[in-house]
Backbone as CSV, one residue per row, in Angstrom:
resi,resn,N_x,N_y,N_z,CA_x,CA_y,CA_z,C_x,C_y,C_z
1,MET,-44.760,16.976,-29.126,-44.476,15.779,-29.920,-45.693,15.356,-30.739
2,GLY,-46.917,15.717,-30.273,-48.110,15.379,-31.015,-48.615,13.989,-30.698
3,LEU,-49.766,13.686,-31.288,-50.365,12.378,-31.068,-49.759,11.348,-32.010
4,PHE,-49.651,10.128,-31.526,-49.259,9.034,-32.401,-49.879,7.756,-31.864
5,ASP,-49.979,6.782,-32.733,-50.733,5.576,-32.424,-49.897,4.340,-32.704
6,PHE,-50.261,3.264,-32.015,-49.613,1.976,-32.220,-50.597,0.983,-32.810
7,ARG,-50.035,0.003,-33.495,-50.821,-1.170,-33.900,-50.550,-2.289,-32.907
8,CYS,-51.567,-3.060,-32.635,-51.388,-4.252,-31.812,-50.471,-5.209,-32.558
9,PRO,-49.326,-5.604,-31.979,-48.392,-6.478,-32.706,-48.897,-7.897,-32.882
10,VAL,-49.967,-8.243,-32.191,-50.528,-9.590,-32.313,-51.579,-9.642,-33.416
11,SER,-52.561,-8.754,-33.347,-53.683,-8.797,-34.288,-53.486,-7.932,-35.517
12,GLY,-52.650,-6.894,-35.397,-52.503,-5.941,-36.493,-53.508,-4.813,-36.443
13,LEU,-54.435,-4.837,-35.472,-55.437,-3.782,-35.360,-54.816,-2.510,-34.778
14,SER,-55.371,-1.376,-35.158,-54.938,-0.113,-34.581,-55.444,-0.010,-33.143
15,LEU,-54.652,0.648,-32.307,-55.059,0.899,-30.923,-55.596,2.316,-30.731
16,ARG,-55.727,3.068,-31.815,-56.068,4.497,-31.730,-57.276,4.769,-30.833
17,ALA,-58.345,4.064,-31.011,-59.573,4.319,-30.242,-59.996,3.069,-29.488
18,ALA,-59.017,2.332,-28.997,-59.312,1.025,-28.391,-58.784,0.954,-26.964
19,ASP,-59.343,0.014,-26.210,-58.723,-0.379,-24.951,-57.553,-1.303,-25.262
20,ALA,-56.544,-1.256,-24.413,-55.348,-2.066,-24.640,-54.915,-2.707,-23.333
21,VAL,-54.300,-3.879,-23.444,-53.721,-4.573,-22.301,-52.225,-4.299,-22.281
22,HIS,-51.740,-3.823,-21.157,-50.318,-3.536,-20.990,-49.639,-4.690,-20.269
23,VAL,-48.529,-5.160,-20.825,-47.687,-6.161,-20.172,-46.241,-5.710,-20.310
24,ALA,-45.534,-5.597,-19.194,-44.103,-5.312,-19.235,-43.362,-6.590,-19.605
25,LEU,-42.291,-6.441,-20.393,-41.533,-7.594,-20.879,-40.058,-7.464,-20.513
26,ILE,-39.398,-8.604,-20.350,-37.961,-8.658,-20.124,-37.367,-9.696,-21.075
27,GLU,-36.224,-9.386,-21.668,-35.594,-10.279,-22.632,-34.616,-11.203,-21.898
28,LEU,-35.060,-12.428,-21.631,-34.253,-13.377,-20.861,-33.067,-13.902,-21.670
29,ASP,-33.270,-14.125,-22.949,-32.233,-14.511,-23.910,-32.502,-13.735,-25.183
30,PRO,-31.529,-13.611,-26.079,-31.759,-12.843,-27.301,-33.016,-13.314,-28.041
31,GLY,-33.962,-12.408,-28.205,-35.197,-12.721,-28.906,-36.227,-13.466,-28.082
32,GLU,-35.912,-13.787,-26.827,-36.846,-14.522,-25.967,-37.350,-13.594,-24.862
33,TRP,-38.560,-13.063,-25.070,-39.161,-12.138,-24.122,-40.162,-12.865,-23.239
34,ALA,-40.264,-12.421,-21.992,-41.205,-13.021,-21.045,-41.907,-11.912,-20.278
35,PRO,-43.155,-12.145,-19.879,-43.865,-11.142,-19.081,-43.171,-10.877,-17.751
36,LEU,-43.110,-9.603,-17.400,-42.567,-9.179,-16.119,-43.700,-8.709,-15.200
37,SER,-44.868,-8.498,-15.768,-46.003,-7.990,-14.999,-47.250,-8.790,-15.339
38,LEU,-48.284,-8.594,-14.553,-49.589,-9.164,-14.852,-50.325,-8.214,-15.793
39,PRO,-51.241,-8.712,-16.612,-51.923,-7.843,-17.581,-52.779,-6.784,-16.896
40,VAL,-52.691,-5.558,-17.407,-53.492,-4.440,-16.912,-54.179,-3.795,-18.106
41,VAL,-55.488,-3.615,-18.022,-56.226,-3.047,-19.153,-56.513,-1.579,-18.894
42,GLY,-56.407,-0.791,-19.955,-56.725,0.632,-19.889,-57.084,1.118,-21.279
43,CYS,-57.257,2.398,-21.411,-57.577,3.005,-22.709,-56.288,3.515,-23.343
44,TYR,-56.051,3.178,-24.609,-54.852,3.686,-25.271,-54.888,5.211,-25.261
45,ASP,-53.789,5.845,-24.857,-53.775,7.288,-24.628,-53.262,8.104,-25.808
46,ARG,-53.003,7.467,-26.941,-52.484,8.124,-28.138,-51.126,8.767,-27.899
47,GLY,-50.422,8.224,-26.886,-49.080,8.698,-26.612,-48.124,7.559,-26.340
48,GLY,-48.565,6.320,-26.584,-47.685,5.171,-26.408,-47.917,4.378,-25.149
49,SER,-49.021,4.671,-24.425,-49.277,3.948,-23.189,-50.785,3.847,-22.973
50,ILE,-51.187,3.553,-21.736,-52.603,3.475,-21.395,-52.900,4.427,-20.242
51,ASP,-54.144,4.865,-20.175,-54.647,5.546,-18.990,-56.022,4.969,-18.687
52,GLY,-56.651,5.471,-17.662,-57.969,4.966,-17.306,-57.963,3.572,-16.724
53,PHE,-56.796,3.077,-16.310,-56.730,1.752,-15.693,-57.225,1.851,-14.250
54,THR,-57.637,0.708,-13.705,-58.094,0.663,-12.318,-56.948,0.192,-11.434
55,PRO,-56.453,1.043,-10.538,-55.388,0.597,-9.629,-55.868,-0.585,-8.792
56,ASP,-55.028,-1.596,-8.692,-55.383,-2.761,-7.894,-54.105,-3.442,-7.429
57,PHE,-54.221,-4.662,-6.957,-53.065,-5.358,-6.409,-51.955,-5.520,-7.440
58,ARG,-52.311,-5.727,-8.701,-51.266,-5.966,-9.706,-50.496,-4.691,-10.029
59,THR,-51.174,-3.545,-10.074,-50.470,-2.290,-10.329,-49.641,-1.883,-9.113
60,ASP,-50.207,-2.060,-7.919,-49.492,-1.658,-6.703,-48.239,-2.503,-6.473
61,LEU,-48.363,-3.820,-6.629,-47.215,-4.687,-6.380,-46.131,-4.512,-7.436
62,PHE,-46.530,-4.285,-8.682,-45.531,-4.081,-9.731,-44.752,-2.787,-9.481
63,ALA,-45.456,-1.718,-9.123,-44.771,-0.457,-8.843,-43.853,-0.587,-7.629
64,ALA,-44.350,-1.214,-6.566,-43.538,-1.364,-5.352,-42.338,-2.274,-5.598
65,GLY,-42.555,-3.366,-6.326,-41.463,-4.293,-6.617,-40.402,-3.656,-7.492
66,PHE,-40.830,-2.902,-8.510,-39.852,-2.275,-9.393,-39.080,-1.184,-8.648
67,ALA,-39.760,-0.481,-7.728,-39.064,0.530,-6.929,-37.955,-0.109,-6.094
68,ARG,-38.216,-1.290,-5.550,-37.172,-1.988,-4.791,-36.003,-2.367,-5.689
69,PHE,-36.304,-2.868,-6.870,-35.241,-3.224,-7.812,-34.370,-1.998,-8.130
70,TYR,-35.028,-0.864,-8.339,-34.286,0.345,-8.696,-33.424,0.821,-7.532
71,LYS,-33.971,0.803,-6.334,-33.238,1.317,-5.172,-32.015,0.467,-4.842
72,CYS,-32.089,-0.836,-5.132,-30.918,-1.674,-4.841,-29.993,-1.832,-6.047
73,GLY,-30.242,-1.049,-7.106,-29.331,-1.008,-8.231,-29.527,-2.085,-9.274
74,ARG,-30.590,-2.863,-9.166,-30.818,-3.924,-10.152,-31.453,-3.391,-11.439
75,ALA,-32.232,-2.331,-11.342,-32.850,-1.708,-12.517,-32.064,-0.464,-12.889
76,ASP,-31.836,-0.275,-14.184,-31.035,0.852,-14.641,-31.578,1.341,-15.977
77,GLY,-31.481,2.640,-16.191,-31.951,3.214,-17.452,-31.319,4.557,-17.700
78,PRO,-30.069,4.588,-18.166,-29.403,5.873,-18.398,-30.144,6.766,-19.381
79,ASP,-30.912,6.175,-20.303,-31.647,6.980,-21.279,-32.970,7.503,-20.732
80,VAL,-33.379,7.009,-19.562,-34.608,7.496,-18.924,-34.320,7.787,-17.447
81,SER,-33.142,8.315,-17.184,-32.729,8.542,-15.794,-33.650,9.524,-15.083
82,HIS,-34.078,10.578,-15.779,-34.970,11.561,-15.156,-36.297,10.897,-14.785
83,GLU,-36.862,10.139,-15.717,-38.146,9.484,-15.454,-38.038,8.473,-14.312
84,LEU,-36.921,7.763,-14.258,-36.727,6.797,-13.175,-36.587,7.485,-11.823
85,ARG,-35.887,8.612,-11.805,-35.769,9.345,-10.546,-37.123,9.851,-10.072
86,GLU,-37.919,10.355,-11.000,-39.265,10.807,-10.638,-40.097,9.652,-10.090
87,PHE,-39.991,8.504,-10.729,-40.715,7.323,-10.247,-40.243,6.918,-8.858
88,SER,-38.933,6.912,-8.637,-38.400,6.443,-7.360,-38.771,7.378,-6.210
89,ARG,-38.945,8.680,-6.511,-39.334,9.626,-5.461,-40.758,9.357,-4.981
90,GLN,-41.615,8.957,-5.902,-43.017,8.692,-5.548,-43.513,7.531,-6.416
91,PRO,-43.153,6.313,-6.030,-43.476,5.162,-6.880,-44.984,4.956,-7.044
92,ASP,-45.429,4.942,-8.271,-46.789,4.514,-8.579,-46.809,3.973,-10.001
93,PHE,-47.862,3.257,-10.330,-47.923,2.561,-11.608,-47.936,3.536,-12.788
94,GLY,-48.606,4.677,-12.631,-48.654,5.644,-13.720,-47.279,6.158,-14.102
95,ARG,-46.451,6.476,-13.095,-45.092,6.942,-13.383,-44.249,5.838,-14.009
96,LEU,-44.459,4.607,-13.563,-43.701,3.490,-14.140,-44.124,3.246,-15.584
97,LEU,-45.413,3.390,-15.867,-45.878,3.289,-17.254,-45.156,4.305,-18.138
98,HIS,-44.959,5.503,-17.609,-44.297,6.549,-18.395,-42.863,6.154,-18.750
99,VAL,-42.166,5.511,-17.817,-40.805,5.052,-18.096,-40.820,4.039,-19.237
100,PHE,-41.688,3.031,-19.128,-41.754,2.006,-20.170,-42.175,2.605,-21.509
101,GLU,-43.098,3.559,-21.486,-43.546,4.186,-22.728,-42.411,4.913,-23.414
102,ARG,-41.619,5.695,-22.634,-40.512,6.442,-23.214,-39.537,5.506,-23.926
103,VAL,-39.192,4.416,-23.247,-38.215,3.478,-23.809,-38.776,2.810,-25.057
104,ASN,-40.007,2.298,-24.955,-40.572,1.570,-26.087,-40.756,2.473,-27.299
105,THR,-41.222,3.686,-27.065,-41.473,4.609,-28.174,-40.176,5.039,-28.840
106,MET,-39.215,5.509,-28.035,-37.992,6.050,-28.609,-37.090,4.973,-29.195
107,SER,-37.272,3.720,-28.774,-36.433,2.642,-29.313,-36.716,2.368,-30.786
108,GLN,-37.797,2.945,-31.323,-38.063,2.798,-32.755,-37.046,3.565,-33.588
109,TRP,-36.435,4.599,-32.980,-35.537,5.470,-33.736,-34.070,5.334,-33.330
110,HIS,-33.830,4.949,-32.082,-32.437,4.739,-31.677,-32.412,3.827,-30.457
111,ALA,-31.248,3.263,-30.189,-31.124,2.310,-29.082,-31.430,2.994,-27.756
112,MET,-32.190,2.309,-26.909,-32.541,2.810,-25.587,-32.157,1.751,-24.559
113,GLU,-31.355,2.158,-23.577,-30.916,1.213,-22.555,-31.829,1.301,-21.335
114,PHE,-32.477,0.199,-21.034,-33.364,0.100,-19.868,-33.348,-1.363,-19.453
115,THR,-32.770,-1.670,-18.301,-32.515,-3.061,-17.954,-32.902,-3.383,-16.512
116,LEU,-33.097,-4.667,-16.287,-33.260,-5.225,-14.945,-32.343,-6.439,-14.867
117,ASP,-31.455,-6.450,-13.906,-30.445,-7.502,-13.788,-29.646,-7.640,-15.082
118,GLY,-29.441,-6.515,-15.764,-28.667,-6.494,-17.005,-29.434,-6.960,-18.231
119,LEU,-30.735,-7.243,-18.090,-31.553,-7.749,-19.204,-32.495,-6.654,-19.701
120,PRO,-32.629,-6.502,-21.033,-33.456,-5.421,-21.583,-34.920,-5.508,-21.158
121,LEU,-35.512,-4.333,-20.965,-36.927,-4.207,-20.612,-37.660,-3.440,-21.700
122,ARG,-38.886,-3.854,-21.972,-39.763,-3.157,-22.906,-41.203,-3.387,-22.451
123,GLN,-42.163,-2.991,-23.274,-43.568,-3.248,-22.990,-44.249,-3.720,-24.264
124,VAL,-45.427,-4.296,-24.101,-46.264,-4.610,-25.251,-47.680,-4.159,-24.925
125,LEU,-48.361,-3.609,-25.920,-49.758,-3.216,-25.815,-50.559,-4.076,-26.780
126,ILE,-51.516,-4.810,-26.239,-52.312,-5.755,-27.025,-53.763,-5.288,-27.037
127,HIS,-54.394,-5.356,-28.193,-55.803,-4.982,-28.296,-56.598,-5.754,-27.240
128,ALA,-57.307,-5.019,-26.368,-57.921,-5.648,-25.191,-58.977,-6.682,-25.557
129,GLU,-59.746,-6.432,-26.610,-60.787,-7.389,-26.982,-60.178,-8.673,-27.540
130,VAL,-59.079,-8.546,-28.250,-58.377,-9.738,-28.740,-57.843,-10.531,-27.552
131,PHE,-57.203,-9.826,-26.616,-56.627,-10.506,-25.453,-57.702,-11.231,-24.658
132,SER,-58.815,-10.553,-24.367,-59.848,-11.163,-23.526,-60.622,-12.258,-24.248
133,THR,-60.658,-12.197,-25.576,-61.314,-13.267,-26.339,-60.459,-14.525,-26.342
134,VAL,-59.172,-14.340,-26.536,-58.249,-15.477,-26.564,-58.004,-16.025,-25.159
135,ALA,-57.932,-15.119,-24.181,-57.603,-15.520,-22.803,-58.569,-14.830,-21.836
136,PRO,-59.804,-15.304,-21.764,-60.788,-14.646,-20.893,-60.418,-14.748,-19.414
137,SER,-60.832,-13.742,-18.666,-60.607,-13.748,-17.222,-61.711,-14.565,-16.557
138,GLU,-61.326,-15.639,-15.895,-62.295,-16.532,-15.272,-61.874,-16.827,-13.836
139,PRO,-62.156,-15.888,-12.916,-61.781,-16.125,-11.520,-62.478,-17.366,-10.968
140,PRO,-61.789,-18.159,-10.151,-62.419,-19.336,-9.552,-63.524,-18.913,-8.587
141,THR,-64.501,-19.782,-8.397,-65.611,-19.466,-7.494,-65.182,-19.523,-6.029
142,ARG,-64.124,-20.279,-5.738,-63.570,-20.341,-4.388,-62.092,-19.985,-4.439
143,ALA,-61.625,-19.339,-3.396,-60.219,-18.932,-3.359,-59.310,-20.148,-3.357
144,PRO,-58.316,-20.189,-4.245,-57.353,-21.305,-4.235,-56.556,-21.310,-2.934
145,ALA,-56.138,-22.460,-2.536,-55.284,-22.577,-1.356,-53.947,-21.886,-1.606
146,PHE,-53.249,-21.533,-0.524,-51.943,-20.887,-0.666,-51.019,-21.728,-1.542
147,GLU,-51.035,-23.040,-1.308,-50.147,-23.940,-2.066,-50.495,-23.936,-3.553
148,ALA,-51.778,-23.819,-3.867,-52.205,-23.820,-5.275,-51.690,-22.579,-5.994
149,ILE,-51.777,-21.410,-5.334,-51.263,-20.180,-5.941,-49.744,-20.258,-6.089
150,GLU,-49.088,-20.822,-5.080,-47.632,-20.983,-5.151,-47.235,-21.834,-6.355
151,GLN,-47.954,-22.935,-6.575,-47.661,-23.812,-7.710,-47.985,-23.126,-9.036
152,GLN,-49.092,-22.379,-9.066,-49.473,-21.694,-10.307,-48.456,-20.618,-10.661
153,LEU,-47.980,-19.879,-9.667,-46.981,-18.856,-9.924,-45.667,-19.477,-10.390
154,ALA,-45.294,-20.610,-9.802,-44.050,-21.283,-10.189,-44.113,-21.772,-11.630
155,ALA,-45.309,-22.181,-12.079,-45.456,-22.723,-13.435,-45.824,-21.659,-14.470
156,ALA,-46.106,-20.456,-14.026,-46.580,-19.416,-14.936,-45.497,-19.017,-15.941
157,PRO,-45.894,-18.627,-17.169,-44.926,-18.229,-18.201,-44.447,-16.799,-17.996
158,VAL,-43.844,-16.550,-16.827,-43.344,-15.219,-16.494,-41.866,-15.311,-16.137
159,ALA,-41.221,-14.168,-16.114,-39.797,-14.120,-15.764,-39.604,-14.391,-14.270
160,PRO,-38.431,-14.911,-13.896,-38.154,-15.120,-12.460,-38.328,-13.842,-11.638
161,GLN,-38.000,-12.695,-12.220,-38.129,-11.428,-11.492,-39.603,-11.117,-11.221
162,ALA,-40.494,-11.570,-12.110,-41.921,-11.367,-11.871,-42.389,-12.209,-10.686
163,ARG,-41.911,-13.448,-10.615,-42.265,-14.295,-9.465,-41.776,-13.666,-8.173
164,GLU,-40.603,-13.078,-8.239,-40.035,-12.424,-7.053,-40.929,-11.276,-6.592
165,MET,-41.427,-10.479,-7.545,-42.259,-9.344,-7.191,-43.628,-9.763,-6.668
166,PHE,-44.156,-10.845,-7.219,-45.542,-11.212,-6.928,-45.695,-12.356,-5.933
167,GLU,-44.605,-12.759,-5.282,-44.713,-13.885,-4.362,-45.598,-13.569,-3.159
168,ALA,-45.763,-12.282,-2.844,-46.642,-11.912,-1.728,-48.089,-12.322,-1.991
169,LEU,-48.443,-12.524,-3.261,-49.811,-12.905,-3.597,-50.156,-14.310,-3.105
170,ILE,-49.147,-15.104,-2.832,-49.388,-16.478,-2.374,-50.177,-16.482,-1.072
171,ILE,-49.905,-15.508,-0.203,-50.581,-15.475,1.094,-51.551,-14.295,1.190
172,ALA,-51.999,-13.772,0.045,-52.963,-12.674,0.045,-54.328,-13.178,0.506
173,ASP,-55.247,-12.249,0.730,-56.577,-12.664,1.174,-57.350,-13.321,0.024
174,ASP,-58.491,-13.895,0.346,-59.234,-14.721,-0.610,-59.564,-14.003,-1.924
175,PRO,-60.148,-12.791,-1.907,-60.481,-12.141,-3.184,-59.255,-11.909,-4.068
176,ILE,-58.125,-11.530,-3.456,-56.908,-11.283,-4.240,-56.377,-12.585,-4.822
177,ARG,-56.432,-13.671,-4.070,-55.956,-14.960,-4.606,-56.824,-15.404,-5.780
178,CYS,-58.128,-15.127,-5.718,-59.004,-15.446,-6.854,-58.593,-14.653,-8.094
179,GLN,-58.351,-13.354,-7.917,-57.953,-12.513,-9.048,-56.563,-12.874,-9.556
180,THR,-55.685,-13.256,-8.637,-54.346,-13.689,-9.038,-54.414,-14.938,-9.897
181,ALA,-55.221,-15.899,-9.466,-55.375,-17.134,-10.241,-55.893,-16.837,-11.639
182,ALA,-56.846,-15.903,-11.742,-57.405,-15.551,-13.050,-56.361,-14.884,-13.932
183,ALA,-55.570,-13.949,-13.355,-54.556,-13.235,-14.145,-53.462,-14.174,-14.626
184,LEU,-53.010,-15.082,-13.759,-51.974,-16.036,-14.159,-52.507,-16.992,-15.224
185,SER,-53.786,-17.379,-15.097,-54.396,-18.256,-16.111,-54.489,-17.546,-17.456
186,GLN,-54.789,-16.251,-17.423,-54.834,-15.486,-18.669,-53.472,-15.472,-19.357
187,LEU,-52.410,-15.201,-18.601,-51.074,-15.193,-19.192,-50.716,-16.552,-19.767
188,ALA,-51.072,-17.622,-19.042,-50.768,-18.969,-19.524,-51.544,-19.265,-20.802
189,ALA,-52.828,-18.901,-20.824,-53.657,-19.168,-22.006,-53.165,-18.370,-23.206
190,PHE,-52.802,-17.113,-22.984,-52.336,-16.298,-24.103,-50.995,-16.788,-24.616
191,SER,-50.127,-17.209,-23.705,-48.823,-17.752,-24.123,-49.010,-19.018,-24.955
192,ARG,-49.926,-19.883,-24.532,-50.196,-21.103,-25.317,-50.732,-20.748,-26.692
193,TRP,-51.641,-19.794,-26.731,-52.233,-19.384,-28.003,-51.159,-18.851,-28.945
194,LEU,-50.247,-18.043,-28.420,-49.146,-17.538,-29.249,-48.294,-18.689,-29.773
195,ALA,-47.913,-19.606,-28.886,-47.039,-20.716,-29.268,-47.690,-21.592,-30.326
196,GLU,-48.989,-21.815,-30.210,-49.697,-22.655,-31.189,-49.684,-22.034,-32.584
197,ARG,-49.452,-20.746,-32.668,-49.432,-20.049,-33.957,-48.022,-19.629,-34.357
198,GLY,-47.044,-20.213,-33.685,-45.660,-19.914,-34.016,-45.230,-18.519,-33.642
199,LYS,-45.911,-17.921,-32.669,-45.591,-16.565,-32.237,-45.051,-16.602,-30.811
200,SER,-44.589,-15.462,-30.338,-44.072,-15.364,-28.969,-44.267,-13.944,-28.487
201,TRP,-44.062,-13.743,-27.194,-44.132,-12.397,-26.644,-43.054,-11.530,-27.293
202,SER,-43.425,-10.312,-27.656,-42.471,-9.415,-28.316,-42.935,-7.979,-28.163
203,PRO,-42.001,-7.030,-27.952,-42.401,-5.620,-27.874,-42.737,-5.024,-29.235
204,ALA,-42.005,-5.392,-30.257,-42.209,-5.028,-31.668,-43.196,-3.894,-31.925
205,PRO,-42.841,-2.640,-31.652,-43.796,-1.549,-31.878,-43.849,-1.109,-33.342
206,GLU,-45.045,-0.757,-33.796,-45.218,-0.107,-35.099,-46.171,1.048,-34.878
207,SER,-45.715,2.255,-35.174,-46.520,3.420,-34.829,-46.620,4.390,-35.994
208,GLY,-47.549,5.314,-35.853,-47.766,6.379,-36.817,-48.903,7.229,-36.287
209,GLN,-49.380,8.163,-37.094,-50.571,8.930,-36.710,-51.719,8.405,-37.560
210,TYR,-52.617,7.683,-36.907,-53.659,6.977,-37.623,-54.997,7.718,-37.542
211,PHE,-55.815,7.472,-38.556,-57.149,8.054,-38.616,-58.137,6.919,-38.869
212,VAL,-59.414,7.239,-38.945,-60.418,6.188,-39.118,-60.124,5.380,-40.377
213,GLU,-59.782,6.062,-41.454,-59.503,5.362,-42.707,-58.324,4.403,-42.555
214,THR,-57.288,4.842,-41.832,-56.121,3.987,-41.604,-56.505,2.775,-40.776
215,ASP,-57.258,3.025,-39.716,-57.687,1.922,-38.850,-58.499,0.894,-39.623
216,LEU,-59.366,1.383,-40.516,-60.203,0.475,-41.298,-59.346,-0.349,-42.256
217,GLU,-58.340,0.272,-42.841,-57.420,-0.466,-43.714,-56.713,-1.584,-42.938
218,PHE,-56.227,-1.258,-41.736,-55.572,-2.268,-40.900,-56.540,-3.392,-40.545
219,ALA,-57.774,-3.029,-40.207,-58.761,-4.028,-39.801,-59.111,-4.959,-40.961
220,ARG,-59.195,-4.423,-42.156,-59.492,-5.282,-43.315,-58.315,-6.195,-43.625
221,GLU,-57.096,-5.710,-43.394,-55.928,-6.595,-43.515,-56.017,-7.726,-42.484
222,ALA,-56.404,-7.361,-41.262,-56.524,-8.355,-40.196,-57.602,-9.379,-40.514
223,ARG,-58.664,-8.952,-41.181,-59.720,-9.895,-41.580,-59.149,-10.993,-42.463
224,THR,-58.256,-10.631,-43.365,-57.617,-11.629,-44.229,-56.638,-12.492,-43.439
225,THR,-55.836,-11.833,-42.612,-54.825,-12.553,-41.831,-55.450,-13.595,-40.921
226,TRP,-56.575,-13.244,-40.282,-57.178,-14.109,-39.266,-58.431,-14.827,-39.764
227,ALA,-58.551,-14.958,-41.079,-59.749,-15.583,-41.651,-59.979,-16.994,-41.126
228,ALA,-58.901,-17.705,-40.783,-59.032,-19.094,-40.318,-59.077,-19.204,-38.798
229,ASP,-59.120,-18.080,-38.109,-59.143,-18.098,-36.648,-60.435,-17.440,-36.168
230,PRO,-61.459,-18.221,-35.857,-62.769,-17.652,-35.516,-62.743,-16.710,-34.320
231,GLN,-61.881,-16.994,-33.338,-61.841,-16.140,-32.151,-61.415,-14.716,-32.493
232,VAL,-60.283,-14.589,-33.152,-59.787,-13.254,-33.492,-60.667,-12.619,-34.561
233,LEU,-61.118,-13.417,-35.516,-61.948,-12.881,-36.591,-63.226,-12.250,-36.049
234,SER,-63.800,-12.833,-35.001,-65.025,-12.267,-34.419,-64.768,-10.853,-33.897
235,VAL,-63.602,-10.632,-33.302,-63.248,-9.298,-32.825,-63.018,-8.364,-34.004
236,VAL,-62.291,-8.837,-35.001,-61.980,-8.009,-36.173,-63.256,-7.535,-36.860
237,GLU,-64.227,-8.435,-37.009,-65.479,-8.064,-37.674,-66.210,-6.970,-36.902
238,LEU,-66.210,-7.037,-35.587,-66.851,-5.992,-34.774,-66.107,-4.669,-34.915
239,VAL,-64.777,-4.738,-34.953,-63.984,-3.523,-35.134,-64.293,-2.887,-36.486
240,ILE,-64.359,-3.701,-37.533,-64.677,-3.179,-38.878,-66.049,-2.518,-38.884
241,GLN,-67.015,-3.165,-38.248,-68.365,-2.595,-38.188,-68.351,-1.234,-37.496
242,ASP,-67.664,-1.149,-36.361,-67.595,0.125,-35.630,-66.893,1.198,-36.456
243,LEU,-65.811,0.827,-37.127,-65.058,1.808,-37.912,-65.854,2.285,-39.124
244,GLU,-66.565,1.380,-39.770,-67.387,1.776,-40.914,-68.483,2.744,-40.470
245,GLU,-69.050,2.501,-39.282,-70.064,3.417,-38.763,-69.440,4.760,-38.403
246,GLU,-68.244,4.727,-37.812,-67.546,5.962,-37.469,-67.206,6.761,-38.718
247,LEU,-66.737,6.072,-39.750,-66.370,6.746,-40.996,-67.598,7.343,-41.661
248,ALA,-68.707,6.598,-41.688,-69.939,7.115,-42.286,-70.444,8.325,-41.518
249,GLY,-70.365,8.276,-40.198,-70.782,9.414,-39.390,-69.933,10.640,-39.653
250,GLY,-68.630,10.447,-39.806,-67.743,11.556,-40.109,-68.049,12.177,-41.451
251,ARG,-68.365,11.328,-42.424,-68.698,11.851,-43.750,-69.991,12.639,-43.712
252,ARG,-70.983,12.150,-42.931,-72.249,12.880,-42.812,-72.022,14.241,-42.165
253,ARG,-71.168,14.280,-41.125,-70.889,15.551,-40.461,-70.199,16.526,-41.411
254,ARG,-69.267,16.006,-42.241,-68.570,16.885,-43.188,-69.542,17.422,-44.233
255,ARG,-70.490,16.567,-44.691,-71.468,17.024,-45.688,-72.357,18.113,-45.099
256,ARG,-72.782,17.942,-43.834,-73.609,18.958,-43.198,-72.836,20.263,-43.042
257,ALA,-71.533,20.159,-42.684,-70.719,21.359,-42.508,-70.589,22.125,-43.817
258,ARG,-70.440,21.394,-44.931,-70.298,22.067,-46.229,-71.607,22.742,-46.622
259,ALA,-72.739,22.187,-46.163,-74.041,22.749,-46.537,-74.382,24.008,-45.757
260,LEU,-73.722,24.241,-44.618,-74.053,25.397,-43.782,-73.478,26.701,-44.364
């Protein structure tokens, strides 16, 4: 199939050579998507997903929870039946990522059925530096009480099915409760940031085979789009600087090759 790349649907930046945050989404009502998972950061793999992520409580619980949904018939995907069977035989986050990637990628060309409780499922990949700038991870210095995590999970901007999967975190040990509080705060902060700009969670993929020149074009477009937003603009400017250096280095290498 070859390599292909996505643009971050929030910032417009290319993900070709970037870290990305993966969030699974579920469509609760037409056009109304909500997070089904906690954010996981990895390196964009140029195939529609991430790799290089660090397995932790959020990846383990999401894989285990989704496996339960599938085994009891709540999750279904006739267009990815083989991938789902492979996942169910040996549930892990990497295999589940592959299912979401297949659906999200192929849905650009034709309808793909992948549901939980009859509701469509997709994923979104967000430029990691944009996500962490807008919604930094700030674990509390002391572990929140069980009741505090319970209240935070109840108020979090996630789907009911996500609360169902992650309710075990309420009584997790102190380090996990600290990380849970930080992850839920990130989702809340990012959701607020989207709402303040008239945006919402959305899978909305745009893909192609991108190169340094393409990435730089996208980044310069983003500079104009986000000129009035200092947080995102700071990330865009760093991306432009890196891409200009990458492009100049490539040109120098090509000139040396022609001289040999």
